[in-house]
N, C-alpha and C positions, 0 to 999 in steps of 0.2 A: 684369580687364584694364585698365579705365579708372579705376584707383584714384585717380590724380591728375588725372583728366579735368576736374573742376569747378574745380580750382585753376589750370589751365593757360591758360584762355582769358579774354578780355575779358568773357565772358558769365557769369562766376561768379555775380554778383548776379542776372542774368536767369534763370538756372536755379533759383535760390532762389525767385524770383517764380513760376516755373512750378510748383514744388512746392506753394507756397501755394495757387495756383489749383486744382491737382488735389485737394489736401486739402479745400478749401472745397466743391468739387464733390462729393466722396465724403460729407462730413459733412452735406451738404444732404439726404441720404436717411435713412430709418429702416429697421429690420428687416433682412430677408435681403439686399436690394439694397445697403444700406450695408455689411453684413458681407462680401459677395462682392466688391464693388468695393474695399473696404479690403484684402482678401487678395490682390488682383491689382495694382491701381494703386499701392498704398502698400507693396509688398513689396520695394522696393529695386532696381528696374530701373535700368539705366545711363543711360537717357534719351538714348542716342546719336542717335536719329532726330530728336527735337525739337531737340537741340543742333546737329545738322547743319543743320536748317532755320534756326535763328537765325543761324548763321554765314553761311549763304548769303543771308540777308535783310539782311546788313550793308551799309549805304549811308549817305550823308549825311542821309537822311531816316529813319534807324532809329528806330522808336518802339516800345519794348517793350510798352507797354500795348496797342497795336493788334495786336501779334504773338503775345502769350501765348495767346489762345484758339486760334489756328491751331496753335501748338506743342502745346497740349494735345490738339487733335483728332488730330494725327499719333500721339501716344502712345495715345490711345483706340483708334484704328484698329489699331495694332500689338498692343495688349493683346487686342482682340477676336479677332484672328487667332490669337493664342496660345491663347486659351480654346477656340476651335474645333479647333485642332490637338490640344490635350490630350485632347479628347473622342474624336477619331478615333484617336489613337495610344494611348489608354487610359493616359496618363501618370499616375504617382502623385504626382509633385512638380513644382512650378514655383517657381523662386526660393527653394528650400529649404522651401516650405510645401506642404501637401496641395492638390491641384488642386480646383477648385470641384465638379466632378462626383463627386469622391471624398468631399467633405464633405457635399454635398447629393445631387444626382442629375443626369443628363445634361440633362434638360429645363431645370432651373434654370440650369445652366451655359450652355446654348445661348441662352436668353433674355437672359442678362446680356451675352453676346457680341453678340447682335443689337442690344441697346440701345446698346452702345458704338459699333457700326457706324453706326447711324442718327443718334446724337447727334453723331458726327464730321461727318456730312454736314450736319446742322443748323447746326453752328458755322461750317463753311466756306461755307455758303450765305449767311451774314450779310455776307460780304465782297462779295457782289454782283458776282462776276467769273466769266464763263462759262468762262474758261480753267482756273480752280481746280476747278470742278465737273467739267469734262471730264477733268482729270488724276486726281481722286480716283475718278471712275467707272471709268476705264480701269485704275487700280491695283487697285480692288476686284475687277474681273473677273479680272485676272492672278492675284490671290491665290487665287481659287476654282479657276482653271485649274491652278495649281500644285499645289493640294491633290489635285485629281482625278488629275493626272499622277503624283504621288507614290504615290497609292493603287494605280493600275493597274500601276505598275512595281515594287511591293514584291516582294522575293525573286527578281526576274528578274536572273540573274547576267550575262546577255549584253547588257549596256548599255555604251555608249561615253561618252566625255567630252562629246561634243556633246549627247547626251540629258541628261546631268547638268546641263550649263550652261543648257539650255532650262528645266529645272525651277527652277534657282537664280535665273534671271532673272525667273521668275514669283513664286516664294515669298519670296525674300530681297531681291534687287536692286530689285524693284518699289517697296518702301517706302523704300529708300535714295534711289532716283531721285525719288520723290514728295517727300521731305523737301527735297532740294536744289532741285527745280524750283519748289515752292511758295515757298521762300525767294527764289528769283530773281524770281518773278512779283510778290510783295509788296514787293520792294525796287525795283521799276520797272526791272529789268535789261533789256538788249536781248535780242532773240530769239537772237542768237548766243551771248550769255553764258548764257542759260537752257539752250540745247542742250548747251553745254559742262558746265554743272552736272549735267545729266542723265547725260552720259557718265561724269563723275566718280562720281556715285552708283552707276552700274552697276558700274564697276570696283571700287569700295570694297565694295559689297555682295557681289560674288563672292569677294573676298579674305576678307571677314568670314565667309562661310559655309564656305569651305575651312578657315579657322582653327577654326571650330566643329566641323567634321568631325574634325580632329586632336585637339581637346580631348576629344572623346567616346571616343577610344581610348587616351588618355594618362592613366595613373593619377595622376600627379603633378598635372597641370593640372586633371583632373576634380575633384580635391579642392578646388580653388579655385572651382569652378563648381557649387554645390549644387543648382541647378535641374534638373540632369540626372544620372541614374545612369550609372555607367561602362558603356560599351557599349550605351547605350540605343538608338542608331540601328540597330545590328546586331540587337538583340532585336526591334525593330519591323520588320525586314526592309528598311530603307532602304539603298539602294546609294549609299554616299558615294564621294567622289573617291579617297581612299586605297584603298578596297576595289576600285574599278575598276582602279587601277594594279596591285594585287595579283593580280587575276584574269587579268592578261595572262600570268602564269606558269601554263602548262597543268597542271603537276603539282600546284601548290597549289590551282588552281581545282578539280581533281578531288577533292582532300581536303575543300575547303569544301563542295562539292556533297554529299559523303558525310556531312559533319557535319550539314548542314541536313536532308537526307533529305526525306521526304514529310510530315513533321510540320508542323502549322500554326504551332506556337509554337517560338521559339528561346529556350531558357532561358539562365540566366546562365553555366552551364558551357559550353554550346555557343558562346555569344558570346565567352567568354574564349579558347576554342580558336581561334576565327577571328581574334581580335585577335593572338594569338601567331603565327599564320601571316602576318599582315600585317607583323609585325616581322621576319620572315625574309626579306623582300624590301626593295627600296629605295623602296617606295611612299611612306613618310613623307617621305623626302628630296625626292622628285619633287613631292609635294603642297606641301611648304614652298616649293620653288622657284616654284611657281605663285602662291603668295601674294605673293612678291617681285615676280613679273612684273606682276600686276594692280595692285599698289600703285605700282609704277614707272609704269605706264600712267596711273594716276590722277594722279600727280604731274606728268606731262607735260601733262595737261589743265589743271591748276591754273595753269600758266604763261600760259595763254590767257585766264584769267578776270580781270576787273577788280576793283579794291579790294584794297589791301594787307592790311588786317585779315582780310578774307575769305580771301585766299590763305594767310596765316599759320595761320589756324584749320584749314583743310583739310589743309595739310601736317602740322600737329601731329597730327591724327587718323591720318593715314597712318603717321607715325613711331611712334605709340603701338602700333598694330597690328603694325607691322614689328618693333618691339622685343619684343613679346609672342611673336611667331611664332618667334623665335630660341630659345625654350625647347624646341622639338621636336627 
Protein backbone atom coordinates (compact mmCIF):
# COMPACT_ATOMS: atom_id res chain seq x y z
CA UNK A 1 0.00 0.00 0.00
CA UNK A 2 2.70 2.45 0.99
CA UNK A 3 5.10 1.58 -1.81
CA UNK A 4 5.98 5.25 -2.36
CA UNK A 5 5.61 6.16 1.28
CA UNK A 6 9.26 6.81 2.08
CA UNK A 7 9.71 8.88 -1.08
CA UNK A 8 6.73 11.10 -0.39
CA UNK A 9 7.69 12.87 2.79
CA UNK A 10 10.29 15.23 4.19
CA UNK A 11 11.28 12.38 6.49
CA UNK A 12 12.73 9.99 3.86
CA UNK A 13 16.22 10.35 5.36
CA UNK A 14 14.79 10.15 8.86
CA UNK A 15 13.15 6.79 8.14
CA UNK A 16 16.50 5.57 6.85
CA UNK A 17 18.01 6.68 10.17
CA UNK A 18 15.32 4.68 11.93
CA UNK A 19 16.17 1.57 9.91
CA UNK A 20 19.82 1.92 10.88
CA UNK A 21 18.88 2.26 14.55
CA UNK A 22 16.69 -0.86 14.41
CA UNK A 23 19.37 -2.86 12.57
CA UNK A 24 22.00 -1.85 15.13
CA UNK A 25 19.61 -2.91 17.89
CA UNK A 26 19.00 -6.32 16.31
CA UNK A 27 22.64 -7.00 15.46
CA UNK A 28 23.64 -6.15 19.01
CA UNK A 29 22.34 -9.58 20.03
CA UNK A 30 23.51 -13.11 19.32
CA UNK A 31 21.83 -16.49 18.93
CA UNK A 32 18.07 -17.01 19.03
CA UNK A 33 17.24 -13.46 20.12
CA UNK A 34 19.12 -12.03 17.16
CA UNK A 35 17.48 -14.51 14.77
CA UNK A 36 13.96 -13.90 16.05
CA UNK A 37 14.29 -10.12 16.13
CA UNK A 38 15.75 -10.19 12.63
CA UNK A 39 12.80 -12.26 11.37
CA UNK A 40 10.32 -9.75 12.77
CA UNK A 41 11.83 -6.28 12.98
CA UNK A 42 13.78 -6.57 9.71
CA UNK A 43 11.11 -8.38 7.71
CA UNK A 44 9.97 -5.37 5.69
CA UNK A 45 7.29 -3.63 7.74
CA UNK A 46 5.90 -0.35 6.41
CA UNK A 47 6.87 1.60 9.56
CA UNK A 48 3.68 3.61 9.24
CA UNK A 49 3.34 4.11 13.01
CA UNK A 50 6.85 5.50 13.61
CA UNK A 51 6.44 7.56 10.42
CA UNK A 52 3.22 8.99 11.86
CA UNK A 53 5.09 9.75 15.05
CA UNK A 54 7.84 11.63 13.19
CA UNK A 55 5.33 13.62 11.15
CA UNK A 56 3.44 14.61 14.30
CA UNK A 57 6.74 15.54 15.99
CA UNK A 58 7.51 18.07 13.26
CA UNK A 59 8.19 21.50 14.71
CA UNK A 60 10.80 24.26 14.64
CA UNK A 61 12.69 22.25 17.28
CA UNK A 62 12.62 18.99 15.28
CA UNK A 63 15.67 16.92 16.29
CA UNK A 64 15.84 13.52 14.61
CA UNK A 65 18.60 12.22 16.88
CA UNK A 66 16.39 12.83 19.90
CA UNK A 67 13.30 11.35 18.23
CA UNK A 68 14.67 8.16 16.65
CA UNK A 69 14.67 6.08 19.90
CA UNK A 70 11.00 6.93 20.50
CA UNK A 71 10.15 6.06 16.88
CA UNK A 72 11.89 2.70 17.34
CA UNK A 73 10.05 2.10 20.62
CA UNK A 74 6.73 2.52 18.81
CA UNK A 75 7.79 -0.05 16.22
CA UNK A 76 8.96 -2.41 18.98
CA UNK A 77 5.59 -2.12 20.71
CA UNK A 78 3.76 -2.78 17.45
CA UNK A 79 5.96 -5.79 16.63
CA UNK A 80 5.50 -7.21 20.13
CA UNK A 81 1.73 -7.03 19.72
CA UNK A 82 1.97 -8.84 16.37
CA UNK A 83 4.09 -11.62 17.88
CA UNK A 84 1.52 -12.16 20.62
CA UNK A 85 -1.35 -11.99 18.10
CA UNK A 86 0.33 -14.64 15.96
CA UNK A 87 0.59 -17.01 18.92
CA UNK A 88 -3.09 -16.60 19.81
CA UNK A 89 -4.26 -16.80 16.18
CA UNK A 90 -1.86 -19.67 15.37
CA UNK A 91 -0.74 -17.74 12.29
CA UNK A 92 1.69 -19.47 9.96
CA UNK A 93 3.13 -16.38 8.28
CA UNK A 94 3.98 -12.80 9.14
CA UNK A 95 5.27 -10.47 6.42
CA UNK A 96 5.84 -13.43 4.16
CA UNK A 97 7.98 -15.36 6.65
CA UNK A 98 7.24 -18.12 9.13
CA UNK A 99 6.11 -16.80 12.49
CA UNK A 100 8.46 -17.19 15.46
CA UNK A 101 6.30 -19.77 17.23
CA UNK A 102 6.36 -21.91 14.06
CA UNK A 103 10.14 -21.71 13.73
CA UNK A 104 10.81 -22.26 17.44
CA UNK A 105 7.95 -22.58 19.92
CA UNK A 106 5.30 -20.52 21.71
CA UNK A 107 7.44 -19.85 24.77
CA UNK A 108 10.28 -18.43 22.67
CA UNK A 109 7.87 -16.23 20.73
CA UNK A 110 6.17 -15.05 23.91
CA UNK A 111 9.45 -14.06 25.56
CA UNK A 112 10.62 -12.18 22.45
CA UNK A 113 7.36 -10.23 22.43
CA UNK A 114 7.65 -9.54 26.16
CA UNK A 115 11.21 -8.30 25.70
CA UNK A 116 10.18 -5.85 22.98
CA UNK A 117 7.33 -4.57 25.17
CA UNK A 118 9.58 -3.97 28.15
CA UNK A 119 12.36 -2.45 26.05
CA UNK A 120 9.88 -0.01 24.50
CA UNK A 121 8.98 1.13 28.02
CA UNK A 122 12.67 1.42 28.88
CA UNK A 123 13.37 3.65 25.88
CA UNK A 124 10.39 5.93 26.46
CA UNK A 125 11.25 6.24 30.15
CA UNK A 126 14.54 7.91 29.16
CA UNK A 127 12.56 10.98 28.01
CA UNK A 128 11.63 11.55 31.66
CA UNK A 129 8.11 12.72 30.85
CA UNK A 130 5.20 11.33 32.86
CA UNK A 131 2.81 12.09 29.97
CA UNK A 132 4.68 9.67 27.73
CA UNK A 133 4.63 6.88 30.31
CA UNK A 134 0.93 7.45 30.94
CA UNK A 135 0.18 7.20 27.22
CA UNK A 136 2.18 4.02 26.62
CA UNK A 137 0.74 2.40 29.76
CA UNK A 138 -2.83 3.14 28.66
CA UNK A 139 -2.09 1.92 25.13
CA UNK A 140 -0.60 -1.34 26.38
CA UNK A 141 -3.72 -1.98 28.44
CA UNK A 142 -5.93 -1.30 25.42
CA UNK A 143 -3.94 -3.76 23.31
CA UNK A 144 -4.51 -6.48 25.90
CA UNK A 145 -8.21 -5.62 26.28
CA UNK A 146 -8.57 -5.69 22.50
CA UNK A 147 -7.05 -9.15 22.28
CA UNK A 148 -9.32 -10.46 25.04
CA UNK A 149 -12.38 -8.92 23.36
CA UNK A 150 -11.44 -10.49 20.04
CA UNK A 151 -10.97 -13.92 21.63
CA UNK A 152 -14.32 -13.85 23.44
CA UNK A 153 -16.22 -12.69 20.32
CA UNK A 154 -14.75 -15.20 17.84
CA UNK A 155 -17.42 -16.90 15.68
CA UNK A 156 -20.21 -14.98 17.41
CA UNK A 157 -22.23 -13.88 14.39
CA UNK A 158 -24.62 -11.64 16.32
CA UNK A 159 -22.25 -8.68 16.54
CA UNK A 160 -22.93 -5.12 15.50
CA UNK A 161 -20.78 -2.33 14.18
CA UNK A 162 -20.49 -0.75 17.62
CA UNK A 163 -18.88 -3.90 19.05
CA UNK A 164 -16.51 -4.02 16.08
CA UNK A 165 -15.45 -0.40 16.57
CA UNK A 166 -14.79 -0.98 20.28
CA UNK A 167 -12.37 -3.80 19.41
CA UNK A 168 -10.71 -1.77 16.64
CA UNK A 169 -10.23 1.21 18.93
CA UNK A 170 -8.39 -1.12 21.29
CA UNK A 171 -6.43 -3.33 18.91
CA UNK A 172 -5.58 -1.00 16.02
CA UNK A 173 -6.42 2.64 16.67
CA UNK A 174 -4.67 2.61 20.06
CA UNK A 175 -1.21 2.38 18.46
CA UNK A 176 -2.08 4.94 15.79
CA UNK A 177 -3.24 7.33 18.49
CA UNK A 178 -0.12 6.67 20.57
CA UNK A 179 2.14 7.41 17.59
CA UNK A 180 0.43 10.73 16.93
CA UNK A 181 0.18 11.78 20.58
CA UNK A 182 3.84 11.01 21.39
CA UNK A 183 4.85 13.05 18.37
CA UNK A 184 2.78 15.91 19.70
CA UNK A 185 4.24 15.64 23.19
CA UNK A 186 7.87 15.54 22.02
CA UNK A 187 7.30 18.45 19.64
CA UNK A 188 6.07 20.60 22.52
CA UNK A 189 2.60 20.92 20.99
CA UNK A 190 -0.30 22.47 22.87
CA UNK A 191 -2.81 20.28 24.68
CA UNK A 192 -5.38 21.18 22.02
CA UNK A 193 -3.05 20.10 19.21
CA UNK A 194 -2.23 16.84 20.99
CA UNK A 195 -5.91 15.98 21.40
CA UNK A 196 -6.52 16.72 17.71
CA UNK A 197 -3.59 14.45 16.82
CA UNK A 198 -5.17 11.77 19.02
CA UNK A 199 -8.46 12.04 17.15
CA UNK A 200 -6.66 11.95 13.81
CA UNK A 201 -4.89 8.74 14.86
CA UNK A 202 -8.18 7.20 15.93
CA UNK A 203 -9.90 7.90 12.60
CA UNK A 204 -6.89 6.80 10.56
CA UNK A 205 -6.58 3.60 12.61
CA UNK A 206 -10.22 2.68 12.01
CA UNK A 207 -9.89 3.31 8.27
CA UNK A 208 -6.67 1.29 8.19
CA UNK A 209 -8.32 -1.71 9.89
CA UNK A 210 -11.37 -1.70 7.62
CA UNK A 211 -8.96 -1.60 4.69
CA UNK A 212 -7.19 -4.63 6.19
CA UNK A 213 -10.55 -6.41 6.52
CA UNK A 214 -11.18 -5.90 2.81
CA UNK A 215 -7.69 -7.02 1.84
CA UNK A 216 -8.31 -10.28 3.69
CA UNK A 217 -11.25 -11.22 1.46
CA UNK A 218 -9.95 -9.77 -1.80
CA UNK A 219 -7.86 -12.25 -3.80
CA UNK A 220 -6.10 -9.61 -5.90
CA UNK A 221 -5.04 -7.38 -2.99
CA UNK A 222 -4.22 -10.36 -0.79
CA UNK A 223 -1.53 -11.31 -3.28
CA UNK A 224 0.06 -7.91 -2.56
CA UNK A 225 0.06 -8.62 1.20
CA UNK A 226 2.00 -11.84 1.82
CA UNK A 227 1.83 -11.65 5.62
CA UNK A 228 -1.73 -12.94 5.57
CA UNK A 229 -3.30 -15.92 3.86
CA UNK A 230 -6.46 -15.18 1.92
CA UNK A 231 -9.48 -15.43 4.23
CA UNK A 232 -7.27 -15.66 7.29
CA UNK A 233 -9.63 -13.61 9.50
CA UNK A 234 -12.58 -15.81 8.61
CA UNK A 235 -10.65 -19.02 9.28
CA UNK A 236 -9.73 -17.66 12.70
CA UNK A 237 -13.36 -16.79 13.43
CA UNK A 238 -12.79 -13.03 13.53
CA UNK A 239 -15.93 -11.06 12.71
CA UNK A 240 -14.81 -8.26 10.39
CA UNK A 241 -16.86 -5.27 9.25
CA UNK A 242 -17.68 -6.66 5.75
CA UNK A 243 -18.93 -9.83 7.42
CA UNK A 244 -21.06 -7.82 9.87
CA UNK A 245 -22.73 -6.05 6.92
CA UNK A 246 -23.20 -9.38 5.12
CA UNK A 247 -24.88 -10.94 8.15
CA UNK A 248 -27.64 -8.32 8.02
CA UNK A 249 -29.05 -10.40 5.16
CA UNK A 250 -31.03 -13.06 7.06
CA UNK A 251 -30.95 -15.62 4.26
CA UNK A 252 -27.18 -15.38 3.84
CA UNK A 253 -26.69 -15.34 7.60
CA UNK A 254 -28.50 -18.69 7.79
CA UNK A 255 -26.23 -20.08 5.05
CA UNK A 256 -23.11 -18.89 6.88
CA UNK A 257 -24.32 -20.46 10.13
CA UNK A 258 -24.84 -23.70 8.26
CA UNK A 259 -21.33 -23.53 6.74
CA UNK A 260 -19.66 -22.91 10.09
CA UNK A 261 -21.75 -25.51 11.91
CA UNK A 262 -20.51 -26.70 15.30
CA UNK A 263 -16.95 -27.39 14.15
CA UNK A 264 -14.12 -25.68 15.98
CA UNK A 265 -12.11 -25.09 12.81
CA UNK A 266 -13.11 -23.17 9.71
CA UNK A 267 -11.04 -24.64 6.89
CA UNK A 268 -10.07 -22.99 3.60
CA UNK A 269 -13.05 -24.44 1.73
CA UNK A 270 -15.52 -23.07 4.26
CA UNK A 271 -13.76 -19.70 4.35
CA UNK A 272 -13.98 -19.42 0.56
CA UNK A 273 -17.69 -20.24 0.66
CA UNK A 274 -18.27 -17.49 3.21
CA UNK A 275 -16.24 -15.01 1.13
CA UNK A 276 -18.32 -15.84 -1.95
CA UNK A 277 -21.47 -15.09 0.07
CA UNK A 278 -20.02 -11.73 1.17
CA UNK A 279 -19.63 -10.83 -2.50
CA UNK A 280 -23.31 -11.57 -3.11
CA UNK A 281 -24.18 -8.58 -0.93
CA UNK A 282 -23.23 -4.90 -1.03
CA UNK A 283 -21.04 -5.34 2.08
CA UNK A 284 -17.81 -4.52 0.23
CA UNK A 285 -19.25 -1.28 -1.10
CA UNK A 286 -20.58 -0.22 2.31
CA UNK A 287 -17.29 -1.03 4.06
CA UNK A 288 -15.35 0.93 1.43
CA UNK A 289 -17.63 3.91 2.01
CA UNK A 290 -16.79 3.66 5.71
CA UNK A 291 -13.10 3.97 4.86
CA UNK A 292 -13.87 7.16 2.93
CA UNK A 293 -15.92 8.46 5.85
CA UNK A 294 -13.20 7.98 8.47
CA UNK A 295 -10.49 9.36 6.20
CA UNK A 296 -12.60 12.46 5.54
CA UNK A 297 -13.09 12.86 9.29
CA UNK A 298 -9.32 12.56 9.75
CA UNK A 299 -8.74 15.25 7.11
CA UNK A 300 -11.15 17.59 8.89
CA UNK A 301 -9.07 17.22 12.05
CA UNK A 302 -5.86 18.01 10.14
CA UNK A 303 -7.20 21.49 9.36
CA UNK A 304 -7.17 22.25 13.11
CA UNK A 305 -3.55 21.13 13.61
CA UNK A 306 -0.62 23.54 13.54
CA UNK A 307 2.50 23.30 11.31
CA UNK A 308 2.23 23.10 7.52
CA UNK A 309 4.69 20.23 7.05
CA UNK A 310 2.87 18.20 9.67
CA UNK A 311 -0.46 18.89 7.98
CA UNK A 312 0.89 17.93 4.54
CA UNK A 313 2.32 14.68 5.85
CA UNK A 314 -0.91 13.63 7.54
CA UNK A 315 -2.98 14.48 4.46
CA UNK A 316 -0.55 12.47 2.32
CA UNK A 317 -1.09 9.38 4.48
CA UNK A 318 -4.86 9.78 4.17
CA UNK A 319 -4.60 10.08 0.40
CA UNK A 320 -2.39 7.01 0.10
CA UNK A 321 -4.92 4.91 1.99
CA UNK A 322 -7.80 6.49 0.06
CA UNK A 323 -6.22 5.66 -3.30
CA UNK A 324 -5.53 2.11 -2.20
CA UNK A 325 -9.09 1.53 -1.03
CA UNK A 326 -10.39 2.39 -4.52
CA UNK A 327 -9.17 -1.04 -5.64
CA UNK A 328 -12.04 -2.74 -3.85
